N, C-alpha and C positions, 0 to 999 in steps of 0.2 A: 477522424478516426484515431484511436490509440495506436502508437507505433509499437510493433512487436519487438521484444527484447530476447536475445539469446545470451547465455553466459558460457564462457570457456574458462576452465580452471587449469592452469599449467602445472603439471605434477609428474613430469617424466624423468627428472634428474635423480642421481644418486645422492648428491650432497656431500662432496668430499670433505668439507670442513667439519662434518659431524664425526669423521673418523670411525665409520660404522659400516658393516656389511649390509645393514638394513637401509632401504630407501628412506631419504629424509622425511618425506611426507607421512611415513608409517610410524615414526616416533610419536609417542603420546604426550599430551599435555592435558591436564584436567580430566584424565581418564579416557580420552578419545584420541585417535590418530589426528595429526595436524590437519590433513586434508579433509577429514570428516567435519571438523569445525567449519571450514570454508563452505563445504556443500550444505551444511545445515543453515548457515546464514543466507545463502542464495535461495535455498528452498522456501524460505519465508516470503520471498517476493516473486519467485518464478516456479512454474510447474516443472516436474522432473524431465519431461520431454524437451524442455528448452534449456537444459543444463548438460554440458559436455565436459569431460575431464580428459586432458591429454596425458596418456600414460606411456611409459617406456621402460625404465629400469624397474624390475620386479613388477611388471604390469599385472600379472595374475594376482599377486597379493594385494595390490592397490585396488583392483576391481573387486576382489572378494570383500575388502573392508567397506566398500561402498555399495555393495550389491543390493542391500535392502532399500536404498534410496531411489532406485529406478532410473538413475541418470545414464546418459550415453557416454561412450568412450571413443577417443581418437588415439591412434597408435603413432608414436614417434620412435621409429626403430633406432635412429642415431640421434643423439642429443647434440644438435648443432645450433642451439640458441632459441630465444623466445619467438622470434619472427618465423623461424623454420617450424617451430611447434604448431603455430597457427596454420601455416601453409599445409601441414600434414592433414588438417581437417577441412580443407577448403571445399572439397566435394560435398561434405555433409552440411557445412555451415553457410556457405555463400547463398544457396537457394532460399535460406530462411529469411534473408533480408532484414530490414529494420536496423536496430541498434545491436551492437556486439559489446557485451560487458566482458572484460578480460581481467582475470585475477590470478594470483599465485596460490598454490596449494600449501605453502608454508607460512601463511598469515592467519593463525587461528584466532586472533583477537578481534577480527572484523565483526561489526554489528550490522544487522539488516537495515537499520535506519540510515546508516551512512551510505549503503548501496542504493537505497531508495533516493536519497538526495542526489547522488551522482547521476543516476538515470534521469531524474527529473531535470537536473541542470542541463544535461545534453539534449533531452527532448525539447526543452524550452528555448534552445539557442539555435543560432545559425552556424555553429562551429562544426568542424569536421570531427572533432574529438574533444572530450573533457578528461583531464588528468587529475587524479586524486593526489594531493600533495600534503605535506605537513612540515613543520620545523622541528629539528632535533638539536639538542645540545651537542651531541656527538653524532654526526651524520656518516661516520665511517662505514663503508660497505655499500652505501646506497648511491644510485644515480642522482646527480645534482640537477636542479631546475635552473636553467639559464634564461634570463629575461632580457628583452631589448630595452632601449631607452624609454619607451612608453610603458614599461612594466608588463608587457605581454610575453607569454611564453615563446621563447625563440628556439630552444633546443633542450634535450635531456642528454646529459653526458655521463656515461658510466664511470665509476671510480677508476677502473683500469685504464681508461682513455683520458681522464681529466688532467688539465694543466693545473699548476699550483694555485692560480687565482680561482679556478673553478672548484678545487677541493675545499676552499675556504667558505663556500656557499653552504648555508645551513638548511635551506629549503630542499627537500628531497622528493624524488619520485617514489611513490608507494608501489609502483608496478601495477596499479589498478587503473584501468581506462574504461571509458565508454566511447565507442567509435560509431560513426555513421558507416555502416558496413560496406555500402557500395563505393565509398571513397577509399576504404582500407585495402581491399584485396589487390587492386592494380599496383599499389605502391609497395606491398609486401614483396612482389616479384622484383622490384627495383633495388631492394636492399642488397648490399655487398658486405662480405666479412672483412672489412678494412679496419681491423682493430687487433690489439695484441692477442686476444683470445681466439681470433679467426672464427668468430661466431656471427650469426645473423641476429642482430639486436632489434627487437620490436621498437625500442626507443628511437631508432633512426627514422621510423615512420613520421615522427613529429617534424623533423627537419624537411622531409620530402613533402609533406602537406603544406608546410610554411612556404617552401620554395614554389609550390604551385598556387600560392595565393590564398590558401584556406586558413581560417581562424582556428586557433587552438585555445580552449578555455581551461581553467584550472578550478578545482574545488578543494578547499582546505579542510582536512579532517579536524574536528573539534578536539578529539582526544588523540594525541600522537601515538599512544600505545596501541591503538587499533591497527595501525599499518605496520607494526613491527614484524619483520620476517624472522624466521628461525633458521640460522645457518650454522650455529655452534651449540655445544652442550650447555654453555653458559646462557645463551639466548633461550634455549629450550626450558631451562630451569626458571628463567624469568617469566616466560609465557605461562608456564604451569602455575607459578605463584599468583600471577594476575588473574587467571581463570578461577582459581580456587578462592581468591579474595572476593571476586565478583559473586561467586556462589554463596559464600558466607554472608555477604551483605544482602543478597536477595532473600535468604532464609530469615535473617534477623529482621528485615523489613516486613516479613509475613508473620512475625510473632514467635520466632524460635530464639531461645536464649543460648548463646555460645560463649562459654568462658574461655578467655584467651584465644580468640578466633585465629590469631596468627599461628597457633600450634595445631590447628585442626585441618585435616585433609578431607575435602568434599568433592566427589566427582560431579561432573556437570549434570548427569541424569538423576541424581539423588533427589528424593522428595521427603520432606519432613513437615509434620503437622505442627500447628500452633501450640504454644505452651510446653513444648518439649525442651528439655535442657540437655546440652551437649557439653561434657566436661573436657578439660584440656587433653591434648595429644590423642584424640579420637580420629580414626579414619573410617569414613563411610563411603563405600566405593561401589562401582558398577551401577546397577539399577535398583539399589536399595530404596525401600519405601518405609518410612517410619511414621507411625500415627501420632495423634495428639497426646499431650500430657505424659510423654515418655521421659525416661532419664537414661542417658547413655554414659556409662562410667568411664573414668579416665583410662587412656591407653587401650581402649577396646578397638578392634578392627572388624568391621562388618562389610561383607561383599555380597551383593545380590541377596540381601536379607529383607524380608517383609515382616514388619511388626505392627500389631494392632494398637489400640489405645491403652494408655497407662502401663505400658510394658517397662520393666526396669532391667537394664543390662548393666550389671555391676562391673567394676573395673577389671581391665585386662582380659576381657572375654574375646575370643576369636570365633567368628561365625561366618559361614558361607553357604549360600543356596538354601537358606532355612526360613521357615515360617513360624512366627511367634504370635499366637492369638492374644486377645485382650487380657491384661493383668498377669501375663506370664512374668516369671522372674528367672534371671540367668546370671550365673557367676557368683563371686569373682573367679577368675582363672578357669573358666569353662571353655570347652571347644565344641562347637556345633558344626559338623561337616555336612556336605550337600545331602539333601533329602531328609533333613531333620524337621520335625513338626511338633511344636508344643501347643497343647490345648489351652483353653482359657484357664488362667489361674495356676497353670503347671509351674513347677519350680525345679530348676537345675542348678546345683551348687558348685562349690569349688572342686576343681580337678575332676570334673565329669566330662567324658567325651561321648558324643552321640554321632552316629552315621547312619543315614537312611533309616531313621527310627522315628516312631511317633510316641509321644508321651501324652496320655489323655488328660482331659479336664481335671484339674485339682490334684493330679498325681505329683509325686516328689521323688527326685533322685539328688540328694543334697551333698553327697560326699564321694569322691574317689571311685567312680564307677565307669565302666565301658559298656555302652548299649549300642550294638550294631545290628542292623537288619532286624529290628524288633518293632512289634506293635503292642503297645502297653495301654491298657484301658484306663478308665477313670478312677480317681481317688485311690491310687496305688501308692505304696511306699517301697522304694527300692533302696535297700540298705547300703551302707558304705562298703566299698570294695567289691560290689557285685559285678560280674562279668557275664555277658552273653557270648559264648564261644561259637561264633558264627562261621568260622572258616576251617575247613578240614584239610587244607593244603591244596585243594583243587577247586572246590566250589564253596559259595556262600550259602548259608542255611538260615531260615527265619526262626525267630522266637516270638511266640504269641502269648500274651499275658492278659487275662480278663480284667474285670472291674474289681476294685476293693481287695486287691491281692497285696499281701505283706511278704516281702522278700527280705530275709534277715541278712545281716552284715556278712561280707566275704563269701557270698553264695556264688557258685559257678553253674551257669545254666548252659548245658551242652545242646546246641541246636542240631537238628530241628527238634523243638520242644514246645509244649503248650501247657500253660498253667491256667486252669479254669477259674471262674469267678470265686471270690471269697476264700481262696485257699491261702495257706501259710507255708513258707519255706524257712526251715530252721537255719540259724547262723552257721556259717562254715560248711554248708552242704554242697555236694556235687550232685546235681540233678540231671539224670539222663533219660528218665521216663516221664510221660505225661502225668500231671497232678490233677485229680478230679476236684469238683467243687467242694468247698468247705473242709478240705483235707489238710493235714499237716504232713509235709514231706521232710524227711531227714535223710541225708545221704552222706554221713561221715562215720569214721571209724570209732569204735568204743574206746573211751578213755581208760588207760591202764596206769596205776600208780605202783611204783616199786619202792617200798620203804628202805631207807638206808643206802640207796644206790649211789649217791654222791660220795658218802663216806668210803664205801668200798672202792669206788673208782680212784679216789685220791690215794688210798693205801696201795692199790695195785700199781699206780703210777710211780709212787715213791720207791717201792720194792724193785721195780724195773730200773730205775735210775741207779740204785745201789749196786745192782748186779752188773750194770754197764761200767760203773766206776771201778769195781774190784777186778774186772777182766782186762783193764787197760794195762799194757806192758810197762815195767818200770825201767828207767835208764840205769846203767851201771854206775856205781859210786864214783864220783869225780868225772863222770861223762858229761858231755855237752848236750 
């Protein structure tokens, strides 16, 4: 019979070296909290009811970040070390039996295949535990793997407790183990905080199992970066870089062209279709989904944007929470705020801002407009400088524009307002009343021309200057 496996992710600490008021595992790399990367890797091999996260510092926030994954939680009220963290969950975990996979919540680079290999190695051995190790050029901060004369694992020594000769060892403990759980629990009780940090180290279990005559196996990770933990901002930046590099390589292998990929930011959940081209310094974030044959212009920032096929987003466009249907064109220097929807073939040009607004199929707003809380029909032209005045200081109001409407430049549409199909709005108009179908609306003052006004103004100004000059008091002769 297949041996049951349970995973425990240790994520209770604050992470003092991050110098942050936020718990370490909530810091983001690749667009996700560190601990969520670990949960996702484990979820590829285990069902959520077999995954537990040990929480402590900012427990509610950590649980909220992982709520949608359906995993269980164990509370460690006082952070007294990794062995203590496991003991806090003994009542839930021990009855599950089988193998216990133990991971840290600050290792976002772990891959599911490596975890599969670790579980398989333990399940296929007679060992009490299998430890995932790797070799690092700079092992600072990690526990060292100490081996006996036969090359078998003898002990794991934390850096704080290591002697100089142990600090020279380059093979490190990743903090990831697979235990035979029935042998683990009794020995956790035997651990003592005999170390400079006065903590209960899970690594001491290895020595206790060895003392009792049990075999401890190791499995070396093929890619050392997988087991890198995040303890500082520098390490966080490195993890973020690696995750985004992985994402870029994944997309390029699927037919996406990325110019200067080292300058492009791609979150882990981003999807991009084949034959799309991404120019330098683009950021595609959140759950954005870009279709096939699109072009994303340099410097654009897209968050939670869905774009159909053949969409062109010109340089320096900023869009969030927006939907762009096939063949839409946006930018350059456009801003699409949440709730924006562009119909097929619609065009939004430079310095146009939209918010909670729909621009219908084939419609255009190509210059210097603000369209908020608006529903605009098909094949409309929205002139340069057009504004939908949607806010009265207390509430937002809608603007509704039908199909084939022409709105002239610098028009001001005071909501709530409705423009029916096929109507025209003259340039410079302030529109406050509904416009019926096929009508022309003009809402501007009559132009007045005053001949000679400039000449008369200059003369009056000169005369005033002369009067001021003659009225100034004169100093007595010889006076200072």
